N, C-alpha and C positions, 0 to 999 in steps of 0.2 A: 139202214145204213145211220143210223143218229148212235146205235150199239156198236157197230163197229169201229166208229169214229172214237167213240168214248174208251173202248178197248187200246187203240192205235195210241192215245194221247197220254193212257196210262201205260204203255209199254215204252214209248220214247221218252218217257219224264224218267221211268225206270232205269234206262240205256245211261240218259243225260246225267243221272246221280251216279251210277255206278263209275261213269268215265272220271265223272269229278273227283271220285274217289282213288282213281288210280293215275291221275296225273301228276307230274312229280310238282312237287311246292318251288314257286318262283319266290326267290328273296330278294328284296330290295337292301342295296347299301342303304345305310342309314346315319352312318359316321366313320371315323377311323382314330384310331389309336397307336401312337408311334413312340416304340422306345428306343432313345438313341443311348447307347452304353457309353458312360463316362469312365471315370477312374477305377480300375479295380483295385479291391483289395487287396490288404496284407495279415495274414494269420501269424500271430504267433504264440509261444506255448506258455504256459505258468511256469513257475520254478519246479513245481512237481513233474512234470511232463507228460500230465495227462489229460491238460486241457489246451486244444488250438483253438484260438479265435482272434476275430478280427477288433473285439474290444479288449484282449490283456495288453500288457504296457508295451509300444511298440508298434501296436498291429493298425491298422486302419479301414475304415468302411469301404465297399464298393460304393461307386455312384452311377445314376443314368437319369436322364431327362426324358418325362412323360407327356405327351401331348394328344389332349383329347378334344372329339371334335363328332359329338351328337347332335345329329338333326334331332331326334325323339327330346334329346336330354334338353334342348333350346327350347323348343314348340310346346313338351307337355312339362314344363315347369319339372326339371330335375329326374322324369323318370324314364328309364331305360338308360340311365347314366352308365359308364363304363367303372369296373372295381378294379383293383389294384390288389395285387397279392404277392410274395416269393416265399414259396415254402422252401424248407431244407429237402436239402438232397439225400438220397439214400445210402450213397457212399462217398467217397472221394473218385475224383474223376484221375486222379494215379498218386500211388502211393508204397511205399515198398513193401515188402513181404509183411505180410502181419498187421498191416499200418491199417485196415479195415475191420480187422477183427476186436468183438466188443467196443465196437465205437455206435455214440448215437448222436445225431444232427440237431440243431437245433438253430433258428434263424428268426430275425427280428428285421423291422425297416422303419425308416420314419418318412414322413410327406412333409414337402414343403418347410425344412428347417427346423419342424416341431421336434423337442427334447424327447416326445413320447414313442417308447418301442413298443410296436404294433406287433405283435406273432406272425410270423411269414404267412402261415396259413389262413390268415384272417383276411378275408378280401376286403378293401374300404375302397367306399365309393369316391370317384373324383369327380368335380365339375368339368365342363369345357375348359380347356386352358391348357396351360403349360406348366406343370409341376414337376419338382426334384424330389430323387427319392434316394436314400442312403440306406445301404442293405448290409445288415451283420453276421455273418456265421459264424458258430462256434460246435465244436466236435470235441466230447469228450469220453475218454478211454477208461473202461470200468471193467474188470480191474485191471490194472498195470498200466504201463508208461508207454508211450508213442514210439517204435523202432526210429534209429537215427534213417534220415533220408529226406528227400524231396516231396512233398505233397501239393495237391492241387485240389480245390475243392471250386464246386459251381453252383451258384443260387441261380435259377430261372426266374426274371420277374415275369409276372402275366399281367396283361390289361386285357381284361376279359368284357 
């Protein structure tokens, strides 16, 4: 009988281990990151009409406010804090015919009033609290110039 129990114990242990692998993982909410969109930016062209950008004369940056609150960031001394990024889009959200042809996009952002431009695809860690972000987008057409018309571009700010 002792042998039979030992065999049953092993079988039960094997079934329990397999069941553990099959169960869906339970995720705990350990924080939030909220993005409140502020002012829209304005892109202007350069004199050669081959660059549209919010950093061109007469342009303006877009803005948002990010509020990060991570329990693990607080408890574990800045481990598992959120990161913020603002990668450039692949295309305009709207443009006249030919407006997206041969265009490259680049974005930069600044956190908390810093004058330092951070490439849009470079995630930056943020601590708990409220942070401001300013985002600039540049579209460069090469070769050629942008056709006349209305253009609209959108940069997605991410907090992950």
